[in-house]
Z-matrix of the N, CA and C atoms (Angstrom, degrees):
N
C 1 1.451
C 2 1.528 1 108.39
N 3 1.316 2 115.75 1 142.86
C 4 1.451 3 122.26 2 -179.18
C 5 1.522 4 108.70 3 -124.38
N 6 1.329 5 116.78 4 138.68
C 7 1.456 6 121.18 5 178.87
C 8 1.526 7 109.98 6 -70.17
N 9 1.338 8 117.86 7 126.43
C 10 1.459 9 119.71 8 179.67
C 11 1.530 10 112.87 9 -73.67
N 12 1.322 11 118.29 10 -11.82
C 13 1.461 12 121.75 11 -177.09
C 14 1.523 13 113.01 12 -93.64
N 15 1.354 14 117.07 13 -41.34
C 16 1.466 15 118.84 14 -177.00
C 17 1.525 16 113.50 15 -122.98
N 18 1.336 17 117.60 16 -7.77
C 19 1.455 18 121.59 17 178.47
C 20 1.524 19 114.94 18 84.31
N 21 1.308 20 117.56 19 -0.47
C 22 1.460 21 121.23 20 -178.98
C 23 1.526 22 111.30 21 -66.69
N 24 1.304 23 115.42 22 149.86
C 25 1.459 24 120.94 23 173.33
C 26 1.529 25 111.06 24 -107.57
N 27 1.337 26 115.92 25 8.73
C 28 1.463 27 121.17 26 176.59
C 29 1.533 28 108.80 27 -86.79
N 30 1.321 29 115.17 28 82.49
C 31 1.459 30 122.35 29 -176.12
C 32 1.520 31 108.57 30 -115.03
N 33 1.314 32 116.19 31 125.11
C 34 1.467 33 121.41 32 174.11
C 35 1.526 34 106.54 33 -93.48
N 36 1.329 35 116.47 34 115.89
C 37 1.455 36 121.27 35 -175.52
C 38 1.526 37 111.36 36 -98.42
N 39 1.324 38 115.46 37 147.04
C 40 1.457 39 121.71 38 173.02
C 41 1.513 40 115.30 39 71.70
N 42 1.336 41 117.68 40 33.90
C 43 1.459 42 120.83 41 177.95
C 44 1.531 43 108.12 42 -74.62
N 45 1.337 44 116.68 43 121.00
C 46 1.468 45 121.37 44 -177.30
C 47 1.519 46 110.52 45 -77.56
N 48 1.333 47 115.69 46 138.48
C 49 1.457 48 120.68 47 173.36
C 50 1.516 49 107.64 48 -74.50
N 51 1.311 50 117.57 49 141.94
C 52 1.458 51 122.05 50 -178.70
C 53 1.517 52 112.18 51 -77.66
N 54 1.310 53 114.50 52 155.96
C 55 1.458 54 121.90 53 172.97
C 56 1.512 55 106.68 54 -125.59
N 57 1.338 56 115.76 55 136.38
C 58 1.455 57 119.00 56 -174.75
C 59 1.518 58 110.50 57 -143.96
N 60 1.315 59 116.14 58 142.39
C 61 1.463 60 120.80 59 178.15
C 62 1.526 61 110.86 60 -68.42
N 63 1.336 62 117.03 61 -30.57
C 64 1.467 63 119.97 62 -178.18
C 65 1.523 64 112.28 63 -70.65
N 66 1.325 65 117.16 64 -37.59
C 67 1.472 66 119.87 65 -175.19
C 68 1.525 67 112.53 66 -103.16
N 69 1.306 68 118.00 67 2.21
C 70 1.458 69 120.42 68 -178.21
C 71 1.514 70 110.76 69 89.26
N 72 1.305 71 116.24 70 -171.43
C 73 1.457 72 121.81 71 -178.68
C 74 1.523 73 110.00 72 -87.06
N 75 1.317 74 116.57 73 134.61
C 76 1.454 75 122.26 74 179.83
C 77 1.518 76 107.74 75 -111.48
N 78 1.317 77 116.84 76 128.85
C 79 1.456 78 121.35 77 -179.88
C 80 1.514 79 110.20 78 145.58
N 81 1.314 80 116.29 79 -174.59
C 82 1.457 81 121.48 80 -179.98
C 83 1.520 82 109.72 81 -87.46
N 84 1.347 83 115.90 82 127.83
C 85 1.462 84 120.65 83 -177.55
C 86 1.525 85 110.99 84 -86.05
N 87 1.343 86 115.27 85 148.33
C 88 1.457 87 121.62 86 174.11
C 89 1.520 88 109.02 87 -147.61
N 90 1.305 89 115.82 88 158.49
C 91 1.458 90 121.59 89 178.17
C 92 1.521 91 108.62 90 -99.17
N 93 1.345 92 115.14 91 133.72
C 94 1.467 93 122.43 92 176.21
C 95 1.524 94 106.63 93 -125.55
N 96 1.321 95 116.97 94 88.09
C 97 1.455 96 121.18 95 -173.88
C 98 1.515 97 109.38 96 70.87
N 99 1.334 98 117.36 97 -123.66
C 100 1.472 99 119.86 98 177.96
C 101 1.522 100 111.68 99 -91.96
N 102 1.325 101 117.77 100 -5.29
C 103 1.457 102 122.33 101 -178.85
C 104 1.521 103 111.06 102 -98.52
N 105 1.334 104 115.59 103 159.93
C 106 1.457 105 121.80 104 174.49
C 107 1.519 106 107.92 105 -110.87
N 108 1.329 107 116.32 106 146.76
C 109 1.450 108 121.79 107 176.56
C 110 1.514 109 110.58 108 -130.60
N 111 1.311 110 116.22 109 168.43
C 112 1.461 111 122.91 110 178.10
C 113 1.524 112 107.56 111 -135.01
N 114 1.337 113 116.74 112 130.67
C 115 1.464 114 120.04 113 176.59
C 116 1.527 115 109.98 114 -93.82
N 117 1.331 116 115.62 115 149.32
C 118 1.460 117 121.86 116 177.71
C 119 1.528 118 109.36 117 -67.40
N 120 1.321 119 116.59 118 136.81
C 121 1.465 120 123.31 119 179.97
C 122 1.526 121 108.86 120 -112.18
N 123 1.326 122 115.68 121 144.42
C 124 1.465 123 123.13 122 179.66
C 125 1.524 124 109.44 123 -127.53
N 126 1.328 125 116.60 124 154.03
C 127 1.465 126 121.42 125 176.43
C 128 1.520 127 110.38 126 -137.58
N 129 1.325 128 114.99 127 154.11
C 130 1.464 129 122.67 128 170.35
C 131 1.528 130 106.17 129 -102.90
N 132 1.337 131 117.01 130 128.69
C 133 1.455 132 123.27 131 -170.33
C 134 1.519 133 111.16 132 -121.03
N 135 1.346 134 117.06 133 129.73
C 136 1.464 135 121.24 134 172.84
C 137 1.525 136 107.56 135 -77.49
N 138 1.337 137 116.51 136 122.07
C 139 1.462 138 120.99 137 -177.84
C 140 1.522 139 113.00 138 -76.99
N 141 1.341 140 117.68 139 -12.97
C 142 1.463 141 120.24 140 179.76
C 143 1.526 142 112.62 141 -93.29
N 144 1.328 143 118.54 142 -53.91
C 145 1.471 144 119.70 143 -178.01
C 146 1.528 145 112.73 144 -98.20
N 147 1.346 146 116.86 145 -3.23
C 148 1.455 147 123.77 146 174.26
C 149 1.530 148 114.04 147 68.62
N 150 1.324 149 117.35 148 21.51
C 151 1.467 150 121.62 149 177.51
C 152 1.518 151 110.38 150 -82.55
N 153 1.326 152 116.31 151 142.78
C 154 1.460 153 121.10 152 170.56
C 155 1.521 154 106.04 153 -85.79
N 156 1.324 155 116.00 154 117.50
C 157 1.460 156 120.80 155 -173.12
C 158 1.521 157 112.76 156 -87.84
N 159 1.314 158 116.89 157 -31.97
C 160 1.454 159 120.78 158 -176.33
C 161 1.518 160 107.47 159 -156.29
N 162 1.308 161 116.83 160 140.03
C 163 1.456 162 122.75 161 175.01
C 164 1.516 163 107.13 162 -125.31
N 165 1.348 164 116.62 163 134.59
C 166 1.459 165 119.65 164 -173.19
C 167 1.516 166 110.84 165 -156.55
N 168 1.335 167 115.32 166 169.00
C 169 1.458 168 122.66 167 173.47
C 170 1.520 169 107.73 168 -119.25
N 171 1.323 170 116.68 169 160.00
C 172 1.461 171 121.00 170 178.67
C 173 1.522 172 111.61 171 -108.50
N 174 1.330 173 117.10 172 -10.61
C 175 1.466 174 120.11 173 -176.67
C 176 1.526 175 111.47 174 -85.51
N 177 1.313 176 115.37 175 173.96
C 178 1.456 177 123.17 176 179.55
C 179 1.528 178 110.82 177 -56.65
N 180 1.316 179 118.03 178 138.34
C 181 1.464 180 121.28 179 -179.56
C 182 1.527 181 113.04 180 -97.65
N 183 1.311 182 117.27 181 0.08
C 184 1.461 183 121.22 182 179.55
C 185 1.531 184 109.03 183 -85.66
N 186 1.332 185 115.47 184 75.76
C 187 1.458 186 122.74 185 -177.41
C 188 1.525 187 109.26 186 -134.48
N 189 1.314 188 116.34 187 163.76
C 190 1.469 189 122.16 188 174.17
C 191 1.532 190 106.71 189 -86.85
N 192 1.336 191 117.31 190 85.10
C 193 1.464 192 123.25 191 -174.51
C 194 1.517 193 110.67 192 -67.98
N 195 1.329 194 115.97 193 140.41
C 196 1.462 195 122.16 194 177.89
C 197 1.526 196 109.74 195 -89.52
N 198 1.313 197 115.86 196 139.32
C 199 1.463 198 121.25 197 176.84
C 200 1.525 199 111.12 198 -111.33
N 201 1.340 200 116.69 199 9.67
C 202 1.456 201 121.99 200 -178.88
C 203 1.525 202 110.24 201 -99.43
N 204 1.339 203 117.42 202 132.27
C 205 1.463 204 120.13 203 178.59
C 206 1.519 205 111.15 204 -72.96
N 207 1.305 206 115.97 205 167.95
C 208 1.457 207 121.26 206 175.65
C 209 1.508 208 112.48 207 113.18
N 210 1.333 209 114.73 208 -179.21
C 211 1.459 210 120.89 209 -178.90
C 212 1.521 211 110.29 210 -75.83
N 213 1.325 212 115.90 211 175.00
C 214 1.469 213 121.34 212 -176.04
C 215 1.516 214 113.73 213 -55.14
N 216 1.315 215 118.41 214 -41.63
C 217 1.466 216 120.63 215 -177.34
C 218 1.519 217 114.56 216 -79.11
N 219 1.325 218 118.69 217 -0.84
C 220 1.468 219 120.53 218 -174.43
C 221 1.524 220 114.21 219 -97.16
N 222 1.318 221 118.70 220 8.77
C 223 1.457 222 119.93 221 -176.70
C 224 1.505 223 112.42 222 -93.95
């Protein structure tokens, strides 16, 4: 893979986004019945220009995705 911004081939793939109790849940929200869930998000990062080249999930995409901002309990 090559960075489209700087041409570097120093790409770190599959960097997991962190989840923290202090900042809430990070990831894409979805509804599972009456509960809300969050899927783990990953990014590919250029180590030279520090651009995020791609952001993606590895889990099933057949979910009731939330389009409302906020924490898990705010949907």
